[in-house]
C-alpha positions, 0 to 999 in steps of 0.5 A: 517455537514449539506450539504443542509445548506452548499450549500444554505449558499454558494450560497447566498454568491456567491459561486456557486460550493461547495463540502463537503468531509467527512471522519469518522474513528474509530481505535483500537490499541493494543500491547502486549510485552512479555505477557503483554499489553503495549498499548491499544488506541481507537480513533474516528475522523471526518474530513471535507474538503470543496471546494468552487469556489469564484471569479474563485478561488478554495479554500479548507477549512478543519475542524473537527467541526461538527456543523451548526455554523461552516458553516458560518466560512467555507464560510467566509474562502473561501471568504477571502482566494480567495482574495489572490489567483491568480491561472489560472490553471483549477479546477475540481469539478467532477459531477460524473460518470454514474455507480459505481461498486457495491463492495460486502461486505467481510465476516468479524467478527472482529468488533463483537469480544470484545476487551478483546478477542483481547487482549487474542489473542495477549497474546496467540501469544506471549505465542506461540512464546515463546513456540516454541523455546528455543532461545526466547528472546523477543516477541511482538504482535500488533493488528490494527483495522480501521472502516471508511466511506467516502462521497463526495457530491457537487453542480455538482451532485456528491453524493457517499459514501463508508464504509471500515474496516480492521484488521491487526495482527503483530507478532515479535520475537527476538531470541538469541543463546548467540552469536547473536540475530535475529529478524523476524516478520510477518504481516497478514491482517485478515477478520475473527479472527475465521479463524486465525491460531495462531499456524501456524502464530507463527511457521512461525515467529519462523522459520524465526528468528531461521534459520537466526542465524549463517547467513554469507555474501557470496562472491560478484558476479552476482547471479541467484536470487529469490526475495520473494513476500514481497521483490518484493512488497517493490521494486514495492512500491519504484518505483510505482511513475514512473507510475503516470502521475504527475511524468511523467509530471514533468520529474520524471519518467523513463517511460516518452514517453513510452506509447504503447512501451515495457518497461519490459519483455513479461512475465510482466503484471501489473494490477491496481485492486480496486476490488481485492478480498483479499485486505483489502480495495476495492474502488468504487471511488477515493477521487475526486469521479471518479468511479474506474475500473480495468485496465492493466497498463502494458500488456506483457511488454508494457506500456498501460497507466499512472495512472491519477487523473482529473488534469493529465487526462485533461493535457494528454487529456484522462480520469482519471483512478480513481487514485486520492487519498488523503494520509489523509482527510486534504491532497491535492489529489495525484496519488496512485494505488489501489491494484497494481498486478503483474500477477502471474505464475503457479509455486510454489516458491519451483519450482523456487528454482529447476529451479535456481539450485544454487543462492540466495533467497532474503527475506528482504531488508532495506534502501529503502529511502536512497538506491533507486533512484526512477527517474533512477530506480537504487537501492542499498539495504542491504538485507538478505536471503538464499542460494539456493543450488541444488534446495533447500533453504539452509543456511542463508545469511546476510550483503549483498547488492543487486544492480540493476536497476528496469527496468533491473530486470523486463526485466530479469524475467525468471519465476513468482511464484503463491504465491501471497500476499498483502503488503501495496497496492502491490499484488505480487508473488515471481520472479526468476531473471536471474542475479543480482549483490550482494556485500558481502565479 
C-alpha cells in the first residue's frame, strides 16, 4: 500500500494522524507420518493495519487488499466508524525513538534449502526413529518455516522495518511393549539445517519414550523436586501475565504494588531480552514502534518493573518497556515479553540430582489451562517424570499431580542449572526446588 498516497488522502479528509502497519509472511509446513508425506502447504499473507484519528477518535481498519484503490475505502471507513465512537481515553500514535538496536542477522541456511531436501530430512527422521527401537509403533516429523517482514510508518515521524525468519523441527514417536504405549516428542529450533544432528535428535526422543514404559505412580507426599527446563518454561509461560502492567491495573496480578519489594528468592533474576542470541526471533522494536531494550524485571528476587506498552506506561507514569505486541496483525496491542530469561546457575542438571539425593524429576506437565489460577499463583497439574535415587535419574513415574503456588516455588529454589533452552519465548534452565507436594497413590 502506498503510504504517501494514504497520508495525502487522509489529510485531505481531515485525518491528520495516520499510521500504516504492514505485516508480510511466508510459511511452509510439512508433515511426515510413518515415512510418508501427510501434508505440505505453502502460504503467503500480507495484512495492513491502518490507524487514523478523526474527530479526536482513534479508528483502526484492517485490510488485505494491496492497491491504491483500497485507500479511499480505508479513509471512508475511518470517517464512518469515528461517528459511532465516544472514547475519552488517550490514544497513542508513537513518533519513534532516537535509536534502535541494530540486530545482527543470524547465520542461517534453511531458506536456501529446497523443499524436496526438507521432505527428505523429515523422512529420514522417521526412519531413524524406527531404526533405534524395536518398540516402535508410530513416528512423525514436522517442519515449520516462517519468513516475514513488519514495517510501521506514520505521520508523527515513525518509520521502522524489521525482517525475521525461523525454522522448527518436531519429532514424535509412539512406542509399545504390548502392555502399554508411551509417547515422546522433541521440538528443535534450527538456524542451519546443515548442522542439524538427526541421529542425536531421534535418539533423545526414543530414549524418552522407551524409558517411560512401565512407569508407575508414587506415594503422595512432599518431595525434593527438580523441574526440567521445559517444565519451568511451561510454568513461567502460564504465569507471565502477572508481570504485565495491564493485568496489574485490572488487579489480576499477584505482583500488584510489589515494585522494589522482594517477591522471589534472592537467587532469582528474570530478564526480558529481545536480543537473546539463541532465540529464533529478535526484536528491535515492538508493534507500537517503541525501541526494545534488555531490562531486568526481577533482580535477586526484587521486582524492579512491570512490562509496559504505551498505554500502561502513561497510566503508571513511566516509559514503555517496548512490550506492546499484537498476537496477530489484525489484533489489538497487548503486553507480551520478548525472550523472558531466568538467569542460569553454573551446575549441570546431573549435579542437581546429586544435591537432591532422593526426590523426583518432573519432565512433563499437562492441564495448564484448567489446572492453573494465574491470578493467585496456584497450580494443580498432572505430570510425569522420574525418581531421583541416590543422586541419579531412576525409574519413570506417571499418573501423579504436582501442586503448589508459583511464588512459593520461586522462593524455594535451592539451585539453578546451566542447561538453558528456548521454549515458546521462555529461556529457562532446570531448577531444584526444596519441597513440592505430589499426589500419587
